N, CA, C and O atoms as a DFTB+ gen file, in Angstrom:
532 C
 N C O
     1  1       7.667      -9.482       2.637
     2  2       7.518      -9.047       1.186
     3  2       7.844      -8.218       0.781
     4  3       7.278      -7.205       1.193
     5  1       9.054      -8.001      -0.382
     6  2       9.443      -6.308      -0.353
     7  2       8.825      -5.912      -1.561
     8  3       8.009      -6.415      -2.334
     9  1       9.698      -4.464      -1.460
    10  2       8.961      -3.468      -2.617
    11  2       9.132      -4.607      -4.409
    12  3       9.926      -5.505      -4.689
    13  1       7.908      -3.936      -5.284
    14  2       8.134      -4.183      -6.516
    15  2       8.891      -3.356      -7.020
    16  3       8.822      -2.489      -6.149
    17  1       9.694      -2.882      -7.910
    18  2      10.070      -1.809      -8.975
    19  2       8.961      -2.142      -9.831
    20  3       8.746      -3.313     -10.146
    21  1       7.995      -0.857     -10.364
    22  2       6.855      -1.321     -11.739
    23  2       7.847      -0.321     -12.802
    24  3       8.450       0.743     -12.656
    25  1       7.679      -1.152     -13.771
    26  2       8.360      -1.367     -14.805
    27  2       7.053      -1.243     -16.085
    28  3       7.290      -0.459     -17.004
    29  1       6.328      -1.661     -16.101
    30  2       5.018      -1.763     -17.035
    31  2       3.572      -1.366     -16.873
    32  3       3.102      -2.123     -16.023
    33  1       2.961      -0.806     -17.157
    34  2       1.394      -0.246     -17.079
    35  2       0.385      -1.554     -16.323
    36  3      -0.203      -1.755     -15.260
    37  1       0.638      -2.259     -17.658
    38  2       0.171      -3.420     -17.425
    39  2       0.718      -4.602     -16.033
    40  3       0.190      -5.695     -15.824
    41  1       2.013      -3.941     -15.141
    42  2       2.494      -5.041     -13.565
    43  2       1.695      -3.927     -13.318
    44  3       0.626      -4.459     -13.017
    45  1       1.545      -2.868     -13.260
    46  2       1.058      -1.672     -11.865
    47  2      -0.434      -2.013     -12.165
    48  3      -0.837      -2.751     -11.267
    49  1      -1.083      -1.842     -12.779
    50  2      -2.317      -2.794     -12.456
    51  2      -2.835      -3.282     -12.275
    52  3      -3.964      -2.954     -11.910
    53  1      -2.255      -4.963     -12.430
    54  2      -2.388      -5.583     -11.907
    55  2      -2.338      -5.982     -10.341
    56  3      -3.178      -6.478      -9.590
    57  1      -1.059      -5.578     -10.169
    58  2      -0.238      -5.268      -8.299
    59  2      -1.359      -3.984      -7.619
    60  3      -1.792      -4.130      -6.476
    61  1      -1.652      -3.057      -8.255
    62  2      -2.665      -2.008      -7.724
    63  2      -3.811      -2.702      -6.909
    64  3      -4.390      -2.265      -5.914
    65  1      -4.024      -4.035      -7.648
    66  2      -5.930      -4.433      -7.781
    67  2      -5.894      -5.355      -6.398
    68  3      -6.988      -5.681      -5.937
    69  1      -4.360      -5.910      -5.531
    70  2      -4.517      -6.576      -5.176
    71  2      -4.101      -6.802      -3.261
    72  3      -3.111      -7.116      -2.600
    73  1      -5.817      -6.341      -2.947
    74  2      -5.712      -5.647      -0.939
    75  2      -5.503      -4.505      -1.478
    76  3      -5.800      -3.792      -2.436
    77  1      -4.253      -4.637       0.436
    78  2      -3.938      -3.696       0.307
    79  2      -2.537      -3.432      -0.539
    80  3      -1.709      -4.304      -0.800
    81  1      -2.454      -1.973      -0.924
    82  2      -0.642      -1.544      -1.395
    83  2      -0.757      -0.167      -1.807
    84  3      -1.679       0.396      -2.396
    85  1       0.637       0.384      -1.281
    86  2       1.415       1.355      -1.236
    87  2       2.094       1.366      -2.068
    88  3       3.020       0.600      -2.336
    89  1       1.628       2.452      -2.707
    90  2       2.424       3.495      -4.013
    91  2       3.327       4.253      -3.597
    92  3       2.843       5.314      -3.200
    93  1       5.089       4.169      -3.445
    94  2       5.596       5.229      -3.647
    95  2       6.190       5.614      -4.947
    96  3       7.004       4.859      -5.478
    97  1       5.867       6.661      -5.466
    98  2       6.120       7.070      -6.021
    99  2       7.267       8.385      -6.040
   100  3       7.301       9.397      -5.339
   101  1       8.421       7.796      -7.438
   102  2       9.422       8.438      -7.347
   103  2      10.575       8.709      -8.043
   104  3      11.003       7.631      -8.454
   105  1      11.193       9.490      -8.335
   106  2      12.123       9.323      -9.030
   107  2      13.879       8.642      -8.793
   108  3      14.347       8.306      -7.706
   109  1      14.728       8.572     -10.387
   110  2      16.042       8.504      -9.614
   111  2      16.596       9.660      -9.112
   112  3      17.364       9.436      -8.176
   113  1      16.476      10.770      -9.399
   114  2      17.346      12.196      -9.617
   115  2      16.575      12.656      -8.241
   116  3      17.301      13.586      -7.892
   117  1      15.468      12.557      -7.182
   118  2      14.953      12.364      -6.090
   119  2      16.005      12.657      -4.799
   120  3      16.254      11.645      -4.144
   121  1      16.575      13.748      -4.399
   122  2      17.191      12.998      -2.817
   123  2      16.252      12.019      -1.946
   124  3      16.101      10.823      -1.698
   125  1      15.734      13.247      -1.650
   126  2      14.815      12.275      -0.720
   127  2      14.648      10.949      -0.632
   128  3      15.204      10.213       0.184
   129  1      13.485      10.475      -1.903
   130  2      13.592       9.245      -2.459
   131  2      14.460       8.162      -2.032
   132  3      14.244       7.229      -1.258
   133  1      15.585       8.517      -2.769
   134  2      17.181       8.102      -2.390
   135  2      17.132       7.929      -0.693
   136  3      16.789       6.770      -0.462
   137  1      17.309       8.521       0.298
   138  2      17.149       8.540       1.135
   139  2      15.900       7.277       1.998
   140  3      16.086       6.424       2.866
   141  1      14.636       7.724       1.220
   142  2      14.101       6.860       2.040
   143  2      13.633       5.249       1.451
   144  3      13.016       4.365       2.045
   145  1      14.142       5.274       0.180
   146  2      14.405       3.606      -0.189
   147  2      14.310       2.213       0.808
   148  3      13.599       1.219       0.961
   149  1      15.592       2.888       1.401
   150  2      15.726       1.820       2.505
   151  2      14.654       1.744       3.771
   152  3      14.267       0.741       4.370
   153  1      14.311       3.106       3.974
   154  2      13.236       2.742       5.350
   155  2      11.936       2.447       4.206
   156  3      11.189       1.629       4.743
   157  1      11.598       2.690       3.321
   158  2      10.418       1.904       2.331
   159  2      10.691       0.278       2.563
   160  3       9.780      -0.391       3.051
   161  1      11.986      -0.366       2.200
   162  2      12.072      -1.397       2.195
   163  2      11.643      -2.282       3.366
   164  3      11.023      -3.342       3.460
   165  1      12.411      -1.139       4.510
   166  2      12.413      -1.613       5.589
   167  2      11.026      -1.923       6.015
   168  3      10.742      -3.119       5.963
   169  1      10.215      -1.215       6.375
   170  2       8.184      -1.163       6.301
   171  2       8.134      -2.177       5.736
   172  3       8.054      -3.124       6.518
   173  1       8.150      -2.606       4.105
   174  2       7.711      -3.346       3.694
   175  2       7.824      -4.756       4.500
   176  3       6.960      -5.616       4.671
   177  1       9.362      -4.699       4.998
   178  2       9.851      -6.410       5.398
   179  2       8.454      -6.224       6.936
   180  3       7.752      -7.190       7.236
   181  1       8.356      -5.132       7.525
   182  2       7.684      -5.044       8.268
   183  2       6.307      -5.765       8.003
   184  3       5.941      -6.695       8.721
   185  1       5.733      -5.409       7.191
   186  2       4.068      -6.006       6.892
   187  2       4.158      -6.652       5.424
   188  3       3.711      -6.097       4.421
   189  1       4.776      -7.861       5.437
   190  2       4.668      -8.845       4.204
   191  2       3.203      -8.455       4.074
   192  3       3.083      -7.465       3.352
   193  1       1.802      -9.023       4.648
   194  2       1.185      -9.183       3.654
   195  2       0.185      -8.304       3.003
   196  3      -0.920      -8.765       2.719
   197  1       0.627      -6.525       2.631
   198  2       0.607      -5.651       2.304
   199  2       1.537      -5.512       0.910
   200  3       2.691      -5.940       0.952
   201  1       0.933      -4.807      -0.534
   202  2       2.032      -5.216      -0.933
   203  2       2.919      -3.713      -1.360
   204  3       2.083      -2.813      -1.282
   205  1       3.982      -3.255      -1.683
   206  2       4.783      -2.609      -1.608
   207  2       4.897      -1.858      -3.380
   208  3       4.703      -2.612      -4.333
   209  1       5.158      -0.646      -3.574
   210  2       4.943      -0.613      -4.888
   211  2       5.595       0.702      -5.787
   212  3       4.952       1.497      -6.472
   213  1       6.784       0.678      -5.605
   214  2       8.011       1.870      -6.258
   215  2       7.910       2.179      -7.983
   216  3       8.375       1.609      -8.970
   217  1       7.089       3.333      -7.782
   218  2       7.040       3.766      -9.465
   219  2       7.872       4.905      -9.223
   220  3       8.045       5.618      -8.234
   221  1       8.487       4.887     -10.732
   222  2       8.568       6.291     -11.410
   223  2       8.037       6.874     -11.960
   224  3       7.948       6.218     -12.998
   225  1       7.540       7.718     -12.106
   226  2       5.824       8.807     -13.063
   227  2       6.271       9.058     -14.431
   228  3       5.616       9.070     -15.473
   229  1       7.871       9.315     -14.166
   230  2       8.388      10.150     -15.591
   231  2       8.567       8.795     -16.360
   232  3       8.961       9.007     -17.506
   233  1       8.361       7.193     -16.013
   234  2       8.518       6.345     -16.867
   235  2       7.406       5.506     -17.185
   236  3       7.966       4.957     -18.133
   237  1       6.571       5.106     -17.163
   238  2       4.704       5.084     -16.711
   239  2       3.685       6.253     -17.046
   240  3       3.302       7.301     -16.526
   241  1       3.398       5.335     -18.461
   242  2       2.364       5.984     -18.744
   243  2       0.805       5.980     -18.337
   244  3      -0.153       5.575     -18.995
   245  1       0.836       6.457     -17.268
   246  2      -0.636       5.852     -16.728
   247  2      -1.408       6.946     -15.728
   248  3      -0.965       7.777     -14.935
   249  1      -2.567       6.625     -16.065
   250  2      -3.339       8.175     -15.434
   251  2      -3.059       8.611     -13.812
   252  3      -3.037       9.821     -13.588
   253  1      -2.923       8.023     -13.091
   254  2      -2.179       8.162     -11.586
   255  2      -1.139       8.327     -11.842
   256  3      -0.445       7.893     -10.923
   257  1      -0.476       8.792     -12.726
   258  2       1.348       9.413     -12.785
   259  2       1.121      10.463     -13.576
   260  3       2.102      11.118     -13.927
   261  1      -0.198      10.852     -14.028
   262  2       0.021      12.328     -14.833
   263  2       0.026      13.206     -13.761
   264  3       1.041      13.897     -13.669
   265  1      -1.240      13.437     -12.537
   266  2      -0.672      14.282     -11.121
   267  2       0.322      14.145     -10.262
   268  3       0.229      14.958      -9.342
   269  1       1.113      13.536     -10.202
   270  2       2.248      13.573      -9.504
   271  2       3.264      14.937      -9.699
   272  3       4.237      14.844     -10.447
   273  1       3.013      16.010      -9.085
   274  2       3.532      17.069      -8.614
   275  2       4.462      17.377      -8.267
   276  3       5.190      18.293      -8.652
   277  1       4.639      16.253      -7.049
   278  2       6.119      16.495      -6.334
   279  2       6.420      14.518      -5.464
   280  3       5.685      13.757      -4.835
   281  1       7.814      14.461      -5.919
   282  2       8.129      12.908      -5.161
   283  2       9.059      13.268      -3.916
   284  3      10.003      14.057      -3.936
   285  1       8.659      12.629      -2.978
   286  2       7.756      11.040      -3.384
   287  2       6.439      11.489      -2.514
   288  3       6.204      12.183      -1.525
   289  1       5.806      10.787      -3.343
   290  2       4.123      10.529      -3.317
   291  2       3.497       9.300      -3.259
   292  3       3.271       8.393      -4.061
   293  1       3.209       9.585      -1.718
   294  2       3.276       8.259      -1.207
   295  2       0.993       7.848      -1.808
   296  3       0.069       8.642      -1.628
   297  1       0.888       6.441      -2.447
   298  2      -0.530       7.008      -2.514
   299  2      -1.026       5.270      -2.008
   300  3      -0.758       4.509      -2.938
   301  1      -1.557       4.635      -0.990
   302  2      -2.547       3.920      -0.077
   303  2      -3.942       3.766      -0.950
   304  3      -4.813       4.631      -1.042
   305  1      -3.950       2.317      -1.639
   306  2      -5.456       1.672      -2.632
   307  2      -5.686       0.820      -1.641
   308  3      -4.957       0.629      -0.667
   309  1      -6.727       0.294      -1.893
   310  2      -7.562      -1.137      -1.486
   311  2      -8.417      -1.628      -3.225
   312  3      -9.092      -1.075      -4.093
   313  1      -7.688      -3.315      -2.871
   314  2      -8.250      -2.994      -4.758
   315  2      -8.550      -2.144      -5.406
   316  3      -9.663      -1.716      -5.711
   317  1      -7.158      -1.709      -5.773
   318  2      -7.517      -0.627      -6.750
   319  2      -8.248       0.472      -6.734
   320  3      -8.462       1.224      -7.685
   321  1      -8.757       0.591      -5.284
   322  2      -9.425       1.659      -5.201
   323  2      -8.670       2.941      -4.542
   324  3      -8.394       2.659      -3.376
   325  1      -8.188       4.417      -4.929
   326  2      -7.617       4.711      -3.681
   327  2      -7.939       5.361      -2.268
   328  3      -8.569       6.418      -2.240
   329  1      -7.696       5.007      -1.591
   330  2      -7.630       6.026       0.236
   331  2      -7.609       6.741       0.462
   332  3      -8.475       7.542       0.813
   333  1      -5.842       6.803       0.289
   334  2      -5.346       8.218       1.041
   335  2      -4.003       8.894      -0.059
   336  3      -3.800       8.698      -1.258
   337  1      -3.441       9.533       0.706
   338  2      -2.208      10.194      -0.529
   339  2      -1.778      11.199       0.797
   340  3      -2.399      11.687       1.741
   341  1       0.043      11.230       0.185
   342  2       0.620      12.411       1.224
   343  2       2.024      12.512       0.232
   344  3       2.476      11.505      -0.314
   345  1       2.642      13.862       0.081
   346  2       3.832      13.656      -0.135
   347  2       4.988      14.136       0.775
   348  3       5.016      14.635       1.900
   349  1       5.583      13.923       0.203
   350  2       7.258      13.752       1.213
   351  2       7.708      12.559       1.885
   352  3       7.713      11.446       1.358
   353  1       8.019      12.767       2.848
   354  2       8.745      11.470       3.727
   355  2       8.222      11.628       5.278
   356  3       8.252      12.531       6.114
   357  1       7.782      10.428       5.232
   358  2       6.894      10.613       6.729
   359  2       6.399       8.711       6.748
   360  3       5.564       7.964       6.238
   361  1       7.483       8.667       7.632
   362  2       7.448       7.138       8.326
   363  2       5.595       6.953       8.779
   364  3       4.605       6.383       8.320
   365  1       5.952       7.842       9.961
   366  2       4.981       7.572      10.878
   367  2       3.281       7.388      10.437
   368  3       2.406       6.621      10.840
   369  1       3.295       8.256       9.627
   370  2       2.058       8.962       8.780
   371  2       1.550       7.787       7.508
   372  3       0.450       7.364       7.152
   373  1       2.817       7.563       7.112
   374  2       2.514       5.736       6.358
   375  2       2.085       4.788       6.911
   376  3       1.114       4.246       6.382
   377  1       2.699       4.141       8.346
   378  2       2.705       3.394       8.620
   379  2       1.270       3.683       9.871
   380  3       0.703       2.696      10.340
   381  1       1.033       4.459      10.094
   382  2      -0.588       4.765      10.859
   383  2      -1.680       3.990       9.243
   384  3      -2.421       3.024       9.066
   385  1      -1.328       4.752       8.698
   386  2      -2.553       4.485       7.447
   387  2      -2.035       2.867       7.294
   388  3      -2.939       2.059       7.506
   389  1      -1.124       2.466       7.061
   390  2      -0.842       0.536       6.777
   391  2      -2.282      -0.231       7.693
   392  3      -3.209      -1.030       7.558
   393  1      -1.508       0.875       8.847
   394  2      -2.069      -0.209      10.065
   395  2      -3.883       0.057      10.133
   396  3      -4.877      -0.637      10.351
   397  1      -3.661       1.114       9.890
   398  2      -5.617       1.346       9.349
   399  2      -6.472       0.663       8.433
   400  3      -7.697       0.620       8.552
   401  1      -5.789       0.109       7.483
   402  2      -6.293      -0.738       6.422
   403  2      -5.334      -2.331       5.919
   404  3      -5.429      -3.033       4.912
   405  1      -4.519      -2.422       7.043
   406  2      -3.957      -3.538       6.779
   407  2      -5.674      -5.229       7.327
   408  3      -5.972      -6.374       6.984
   409  1      -6.080      -4.325       8.128
   410  2      -6.458      -6.294       8.625
   411  2      -8.376      -6.631       7.533
   412  3      -9.502      -6.232       7.828
   413  1      -8.019      -7.275       6.627
   414  2      -9.089      -7.768       5.960
   415  2      -9.825      -8.593       6.184
   416  3      -9.411      -9.157       7.197
   417  1     -10.821      -9.095       5.808
   418  2     -11.812     -10.246       5.343
   419  2     -11.824     -11.055       4.021
   420  3     -12.455     -10.602       3.066
   421  1     -11.357     -11.881       3.948
   422  2     -11.724     -12.950       2.637
   423  2     -12.678     -13.705       2.607
   424  3     -13.064     -14.339       3.589
   425  1     -13.290     -13.753       1.272
   426  2     -14.407     -14.616       1.304
   427  2     -14.479     -15.307       0.087
   428  3     -15.385     -14.799      -0.573
   429  1     -13.825     -16.436      -0.652
   430  2     -13.698     -17.043      -1.668
   431  2     -13.006     -16.484      -2.750
   432  3     -13.171     -16.557      -3.968
   433  1     -11.671     -15.539      -1.575
   434  2     -10.503     -15.139      -2.532
   435  2     -10.716     -13.431      -2.740
   436  3      -9.896     -12.682      -3.269
   437  1     -12.029     -13.050      -2.181
   438  2     -11.868     -11.525      -2.541
   439  2     -11.689     -11.151      -1.144
   440  3     -11.579     -11.905      -0.177
   441  1     -11.675      -9.669      -1.186
   442  2     -11.526      -9.184       0.651
   443  2     -12.923      -8.238       0.427
   444  3     -13.252      -7.447      -0.457
   445  1     -13.588      -8.726       1.694
   446  2     -15.382      -8.154       1.605
   447  2     -15.095      -7.318       2.256
   448  3     -16.137      -6.663       2.229
   449  1     -13.790      -6.273       3.468
   450  2     -14.226      -5.802       4.326
   451  2     -12.135      -5.638       4.468
   452  3     -11.064      -6.215       4.278
   453  1     -12.764      -4.456       4.916
   454  2     -11.130      -3.658       5.801
   455  2     -11.927      -3.240       6.830
   456  3     -12.912      -2.503       6.801
   457  1     -11.370      -3.817       7.778
   458  2     -11.091      -2.778       9.441
   459  2     -10.119      -2.342      10.184
   460  3      -9.292      -3.206      10.474
   461  1      -9.911      -1.170      10.643
   462  2      -9.188      -0.851      11.302
   463  2      -8.673      -1.864      12.338
   464  3      -9.447      -2.741      12.721
   465  1      -6.883      -1.776      13.023
   466  2      -6.820      -2.253      13.668
   467  2      -7.567      -2.178      15.081
   468  3      -7.591      -3.115      15.879
   469  1      -8.200      -0.876      15.288
   470  2      -8.705      -0.767      16.477
   471  2     -10.037      -2.006      16.616
   472  3     -10.245      -2.489      17.729
   473  1     -10.719      -2.364      15.651
   474  2     -11.608      -3.263      15.462
   475  2     -11.129      -4.326      15.472
   476  3     -12.104      -5.041      15.704
   477  1     -10.107      -5.093      15.362
   478  2      -9.307      -5.861      14.716
   479  2      -9.764      -7.213      16.403
   480  3     -10.147      -8.382      16.433
   481  1      -9.559      -6.565      17.091
   482  2      -9.981      -7.847      18.800
   483  2     -11.353      -8.156      18.785
   484  3     -11.924      -9.201      19.098
   485  1     -11.850      -6.944      18.317
   486  2     -13.972      -7.541      18.428
   487  2     -14.225      -8.391      16.700
   488  3     -15.039      -9.308      16.590
   489  1     -13.599      -8.017      15.800
   490  2     -14.110      -8.702      14.553
   491  2     -13.049     -10.365      15.446
   492  3     -13.679     -11.403      15.242
   493  1     -12.143     -10.527      16.008
   494  2     -11.371     -11.931      16.105
   495  2     -12.588     -12.929      16.885
   496  3     -13.010     -14.027      16.520
   497  1     -13.034     -11.959      18.300
   498  2     -14.012     -12.213      19.303
   499  2     -15.184     -12.712      18.401
   500  3     -15.553     -13.886      18.379
   501  1     -15.681     -11.803      17.731
   502  2     -16.959     -12.255      16.640
   503  2     -17.060     -13.825      16.257
   504  3     -17.768     -14.763      16.625
   505  1     -15.961     -13.641      15.301
   506  2     -15.642     -15.082      14.493
   507  2     -15.262     -16.269      15.644
   508  3     -15.212     -17.477      15.413
   509  1     -15.079     -15.791      16.577
   510  2     -14.167     -16.923      17.525
   511  2     -16.268     -17.609      18.223
   512  3     -16.633     -18.781      18.128
   513  1     -16.949     -16.727      18.675
   514  2     -17.881     -17.669      18.524
   515  2     -19.021     -18.365      17.586
   516  3     -20.040     -18.939      17.969
   517  1     -18.602     -18.170      16.355
   518  2     -19.334     -19.296      15.379
   519  2     -17.230     -20.497      14.847
   520  3     -16.845     -21.067      13.826
   521  1     -16.759     -20.328      15.886
   522  2     -15.728     -21.285      15.077
   523  2     -16.199     -22.788      15.416
   524  3     -16.089     -23.776      14.689
   525  1     -16.663     -22.717      16.500
   526  2     -16.727     -24.600      17.333
   527  2     -18.475     -25.071      16.637
   528  3     -19.007     -26.088      17.081
   529  1     -19.282     -24.124      15.441
   530  2     -20.346     -24.661      15.229
   531  2     -20.169     -24.867      13.671
   532  3     -21.061     -25.405      13.015
């Protein structure tokens, strides 16, 4: 999946609640934002199960944009609930957060549990016990 540039509040609300979502709040005049954009695209390609959004807080009137004091600011959402936030360019930190939250259990199309990469092996072993039943 690639990065989606969000143009409307409706689009932002809809996309932000789709599982694990990483939002890059950036502006067109921000030098570090421009330099990090290709890296953000690269990270998005590496994690196709994750939704990546690019939002210009000066263009969208949403409560999530009102308190952005520094760009770039990155926020991690799970099903619309903010889990983490940091400002500045930090690829390692961003990927660490994605790794922490990317594994999810679905039931009837809804995420019912998110677990860390550390727990992935244990979860799979547990689920395999029931696969023959």
